[in-house]
C-alpha positions as CSV (number, residue, x, y, z in Angstrom):
1,M,-185.6,-13.5,-52.2
2,S,-186.8,-17.0,-51.9
3,T,-190.2,-18.7,-49.8
4,E,-190.4,-22.1,-48.2
5,A,-194.1,-22.4,-48.5
6,F,-196.1,-24.8,-46.9
7,L,-199.8,-25.7,-48.2
8,L,-202.1,-27.1,-45.3
9,K,-204.4,-29.8,-45.7
10,S,-207.0,-27.9,-43.8
11,K,-207.3,-24.7,-41.9
12,F,-204.8,-23.1,-40.1
13,P,-204.8,-24.3,-36.2
14,N,-205.0,-22.3,-33.4
15,A,-202.3,-21.7,-31.1
16,D,-201.0,-24.9,-29.4
17,G,-203.1,-27.1,-32.0
18,Y,-201.9,-29.3,-34.7
19,G,-202.0,-28.8,-38.7
20,E,-201.1,-31.2,-41.5
21,I,-198.8,-30.3,-44.4
22,K,-200.3,-31.2,-47.7
23,E,-197.7,-29.5,-50.2
24,K,-193.9,-27.8,-49.4
25,Y,-192.1,-25.7,-51.7
26,H,-188.9,-23.8,-51.6
27,H,-189.4,-21.1,-54.7
28,V,-188.3,-17.6,-56.0
29,G,-190.5,-15.4,-54.0
30,G,-191.2,-12.0,-52.8
31,E,-193.0,-8.8,-53.8
32,T,-190.8,-8.6,-56.9
33,G,-189.9,-12.5,-57.5
34,T,-193.3,-13.3,-57.9
35,A,-194.5,-10.1,-59.8
36,A,-191.7,-10.8,-62.4
37,A,-192.7,-14.8,-62.4
38,V,-196.0,-13.7,-63.6
39,L,-194.9,-10.7,-66.0
40,A,-192.5,-13.1,-67.9
41,S,-195.1,-15.2,-68.5
42,L,-197.8,-12.5,-69.6
43,G,-194.7,-12.0,-72.6
44,C,-193.0,-8.7,-70.9
45,N,-189.4,-8.6,-71.2
46,L,-188.1,-7.6,-68.1
47,K,-185.1,-6.2,-66.2
48,I,-185.3,-6.8,-62.2
49,G,-183.2,-5.0,-59.9
50,G,-183.1,-4.8,-56.0
51,S,-181.6,-7.0,-52.7
52,H,-178.6,-8.7,-53.0
53,I,-179.2,-13.0,-53.9
54,G,-177.3,-14.6,-50.9
55,N,-175.7,-18.2,-50.9
56,V,-179.4,-20.0,-50.4
57,N,-181.2,-18.1,-53.2
58,R,-178.1,-18.0,-55.9
59,S,-178.8,-21.3,-57.7
60,I,-183.0,-20.9,-57.0
61,I,-183.4,-17.5,-58.6
62,R,-180.6,-17.7,-61.5
63,N,-182.2,-20.8,-62.5
64,Y,-185.6,-19.7,-62.4
65,F,-185.2,-16.4,-64.3
66,A,-182.3,-18.3,-67.0
67,D,-184.8,-19.4,-69.5
68,K,-187.1,-16.3,-69.4
69,E,-187.0,-12.8,-71.5
70,A,-185.4,-11.5,-67.8
71,D,-182.6,-9.7,-67.6
72,I,-181.2,-10.0,-64.1
73,S,-177.7,-8.4,-64.3
74,E,-178.0,-6.1,-61.5
75,L,-178.9,-8.3,-59.0
76,V,-175.7,-8.9,-57.0
77,D,-174.4,-11.8,-55.4
78,E,-173.2,-11.9,-51.8
79,D,-171.5,-14.1,-49.4
80,F,-174.5,-13.9,-47.0
81,E,-177.3,-16.5,-46.1
82,G,-179.6,-14.3,-48.1
83,I,-183.4,-13.4,-47.8
84,V,-185.8,-16.2,-47.3
85,D,-189.5,-16.2,-45.9
86,Y,-191.5,-19.2,-44.5
87,V,-195.3,-19.3,-45.3
88,L,-198.4,-21.4,-44.2
89,I,-201.1,-21.7,-46.5
90,D,-204.3,-22.8,-46.2
91,K,-207.3,-21.8,-48.2
92,D,-208.2,-18.7,-47.0
93,T,-205.1,-17.1,-45.7
94,R,-201.3,-17.4,-45.7
95,T,-199.1,-16.2,-42.6
96,C,-195.4,-15.3,-43.0
97,F,-192.4,-16.0,-40.9
98,G,-189.0,-14.1,-42.0
99,E,-186.0,-12.1,-40.5
100,W,-186.4,-8.8,-42.2
101,E,-185.6,-6.4,-38.8
102,K,-182.0,-8.6,-39.1
103,H,-181.6,-7.0,-42.5
104,F,-182.7,-3.7,-42.3
105,G,-180.4,-3.2,-39.2
106,R,-177.5,-4.2,-41.1
107,E,-174.7,-1.6,-41.2
108,K,-174.3,-1.8,-45.2
109,P,-177.7,-2.4,-47.4
110,F,-178.4,-5.6,-48.8
111,Y,-179.5,-4.0,-51.9
112,E,-178.0,-1.8,-54.8
113,P,-179.5,1.9,-55.9
114,P,-181.9,1.9,-58.6
115,C,-179.9,1.7,-62.2
116,E,-180.5,5.1,-63.8
117,E,-179.5,3.6,-67.3
118,S,-182.4,0.7,-66.9
119,V,-185.1,3.5,-65.5
120,K,-183.8,5.5,-68.9
121,N,-184.1,2.4,-71.3
122,A,-187.3,1.1,-69.6
123,A,-191.3,1.5,-71.4
124,C,-192.5,1.6,-67.3
125,C,-191.6,1.0,-64.0
126,G,-192.5,-1.2,-61.0
127,I,-191.5,-0.1,-57.7
128,D,-191.7,-2.3,-54.3
129,P,-192.0,0.6,-51.7
130,F,-189.4,-0.8,-49.4
131,F,-185.7,0.3,-51.0
132,C,-184.5,3.2,-52.3
133,C,-187.8,4.6,-53.6
134,E,-186.9,8.3,-53.4
135,K,-184.0,7.7,-55.7
136,S,-186.8,5.4,-58.2
137,I,-189.1,8.0,-58.2
138,E,-186.6,11.0,-59.1
139,L,-185.5,8.8,-61.7
140,C,-189.0,8.1,-63.1
141,L,-189.7,11.9,-62.9
142,R,-186.5,12.8,-64.8
143,Y,-186.7,10.4,-67.4
144,N,-190.7,10.5,-68.2
145,K,-191.1,7.3,-66.7
146,A,-195.0,5.9,-65.6
147,F,-194.5,3.5,-62.2
148,A,-197.1,1.3,-60.5
149,T,-196.3,0.6,-56.8
150,I,-198.2,-1.1,-54.0
151,D,-198.5,-0.7,-50.1
152,C,-197.4,3.0,-49.1
153,D,-199.0,5.8,-47.7
154,F,-201.3,8.8,-48.6
155,D,-199.2,11.6,-47.8
156,S,-196.0,9.4,-49.6
157,V,-193.8,10.5,-52.6
158,M,-194.7,7.5,-54.3
159,N,-198.4,7.7,-53.9
160,R,-198.1,11.4,-55.0
161,Y,-196.2,10.8,-58.6
162,C,-197.5,7.2,-59.3
163,S,-199.4,6.0,-62.1
164,V,-200.9,3.5,-60.2
165,N,-201.0,2.5,-56.6
166,A,-202.4,-0.9,-55.3
167,V,-203.2,-0.9,-51.7
168,S,-204.2,-4.0,-49.3
169,H,-206.9,-3.7,-47.0
170,Q,-204.2,-5.6,-44.9
171,Y,-201.9,-2.4,-45.2
172,L,-205.0,0.1,-44.5
173,E,-206.3,-1.9,-41.6
174,G,-202.7,-1.7,-40.0
175,H,-201.8,1.7,-41.0
176,Y,-205.2,3.5,-40.8
177,P,-207.2,1.4,-38.2
178,D,-209.4,4.4,-37.0
179,K,-210.3,5.5,-40.2
180,S,-212.8,3.9,-43.1
181,F,-211.9,2.9,-46.4
182,E,-213.9,6.0,-47.8
183,E,-212.0,8.5,-45.8
184,L,-208.9,6.8,-46.9
185,F,-209.9,6.5,-50.5
186,K,-210.3,10.4,-50.3
187,L,-207.0,10.6,-49.0
188,Y,-205.3,8.9,-51.5
189,T,-206.9,10.1,-54.5
190,D,-206.5,13.4,-53.1
191,N,-202.6,13.4,-53.1
192,T,-202.3,11.9,-56.6
193,E,-202.8,12.1,-60.1
194,G,-202.6,8.3,-60.5
195,L,-205.1,6.0,-60.3
196,V,-205.6,4.3,-56.9
197,I,-207.0,0.8,-56.1
198,F,-207.8,-0.7,-52.8
199,T,-208.4,-4.6,-52.7
200,C,-209.7,-6.0,-50.5
201,G,-209.4,-10.1,-50.8
202,G,-212.6,-11.9,-52.5
203,N,-214.6,-8.6,-51.7
204,D,-214.9,-5.5,-54.5
205,V,-212.4,-3.7,-55.5
206,I,-212.8,-0.3,-54.8
207,Y,-210.6,2.2,-57.1
208,G,-210.9,5.5,-59.1
209,R,-209.0,8.8,-59.2
210,K,-208.9,12.5,-57.8
211,G,-212.2,14.3,-57.6
212,Q,-214.1,10.7,-58.5
213,Q,-216.9,8.8,-56.6
214,P,-215.4,5.5,-56.3
215,K,-216.0,2.7,-58.5
216,R,-216.2,-0.6,-57.4
217,F,-215.5,-4.0,-59.1
218,K,-216.4,-7.8,-57.4
219,P,-212.8,-10.1,-58.3
220,Y,-214.0,-12.9,-60.2
221,S,-214.9,-16.2,-59.0
222,V,-212.3,-19.3,-59.0
223,D,-211.2,-22.1,-57.2
224,V,-209.0,-20.9,-54.6
225,V,-206.0,-23.6,-53.8
226,S,-203.4,-20.9,-52.3
227,T,-203.3,-16.9,-51.8
228,L,-199.9,-16.9,-51.6
229,G,-198.8,-14.7,-53.8
230,A,-202.4,-13.3,-55.0
231,G,-201.3,-9.2,-54.1
232,D,-198.0,-10.0,-55.8
233,S,-199.5,-11.2,-59.0
234,F,-202.5,-8.3,-58.8
235,K,-199.6,-5.4,-58.8
236,A,-198.0,-7.3,-62.2
237,G,-201.3,-7.0,-63.8
238,T,-201.1,-3.0,-62.5
239,V,-197.7,-3.0,-64.7
240,Y,-199.2,-5.0,-67.5
241,A,-202.0,-2.8,-67.7
242,L,-199.6,0.2,-67.9
243,Y,-197.2,-1.3,-70.3
244,N,-200.4,-1.4,-72.4
245,K,-201.8,1.7,-71.6
246,M,-205.0,0.3,-70.3
247,S,-208.0,1.9,-69.1
248,D,-208.9,2.2,-65.5
249,D,-211.3,-0.1,-65.8
250,D,-209.7,-2.6,-67.9
251,T,-206.2,-2.2,-65.6
252,V,-208.5,-3.5,-62.5
253,R,-210.2,-6.1,-64.4
254,Y,-207.0,-7.8,-65.5
255,A,-205.2,-7.1,-62.3
256,C,-208.2,-9.0,-60.9
257,A,-207.8,-11.9,-63.9
258,V,-204.1,-12.1,-63.1
259,A,-204.6,-12.5,-59.1
260,G,-207.5,-14.5,-59.4
261,T,-206.1,-17.3,-61.7
262,A,-203.0,-17.0,-59.8
263,C,-205.1,-18.2,-56.6
264,T,-205.8,-21.6,-58.7
265,R,-202.4,-22.9,-58.4
266,F,-199.7,-23.5,-56.1
267,P,-196.8,-22.2,-56.4
268,I,-197.6,-19.7,-58.5
269,S,-194.1,-19.5,-59.7
270,D,-194.1,-23.2,-61.0
271,N,-197.3,-22.4,-63.4
272,P,-197.6,-18.5,-63.7
273,P,-200.4,-17.3,-65.1
274,K,-200.9,-16.9,-69.0
275,L,-202.4,-14.5,-71.5
276,P,-204.6,-16.9,-73.0
277,E,-206.0,-17.6,-69.0
278,I,-206.4,-13.6,-68.2
279,E,-208.2,-12.6,-71.1
280,R,-210.5,-15.5,-71.3
281,L,-211.5,-14.9,-67.9
282,V,-211.7,-11.0,-68.5
283,R,-214.1,-11.7,-71.7
284,E,-216.3,-14.3,-69.7
285,H,-217.1,-12.1,-66.6
286,V,-217.6,-8.3,-69.2
């Protein structure tokens, strides 16, 4: 997909108010697009599958990845408008508008099933929980491939079989409003052998495994320009850590450093975090 992003000059306005636009871009977006941009910048060789490329996105996506170590041959062209979201961003928040219900309501899916050969040949996988997740997991289990994922329920197959699950506070608060993070951490870790990470914006990251007391990590202090794509960049950090077989502590440190660095620029795809920046941030705050 692509994103029409508008960086506001000041705080997001109240209803019936007015906000001045400081910068605006139309760029590669979405969980997969942003994470792929970051992973390519960190030196990873990628193969990307997922939703169809529509008319408005065709040149944006194909041109962006043309000079990167990213195989997009699985992304199918389709003669339809394409998936675009519209995001208004101030320093602390980003508010998204889109048409996902229209696309999920289509009789014919706008995405391809996962490619068995790609999973078979992968070192590890990153799976978004929105498209064909059961089939993706089935293939990962068949070929013994570790995978990282994001926002999903504690009793889902995604959580059960993942190696890393990064769950945002927005997801937890929206899906489990009556449960504390402590209760939820136990529910998530009891239902998986993988590493569970709760991200909480600028507040402490909570992480750990089944039977462990949760650990905490304070995210790095950075000069925030935009929070758009911070969660997607965090996910990219967990995939990078999984690929490099990092410890749980280092996984969280690197993912926080990737997300923190991403927050210092807008848009991320034009200047994604680079490995020396990430390593320097981790090194300076150990």
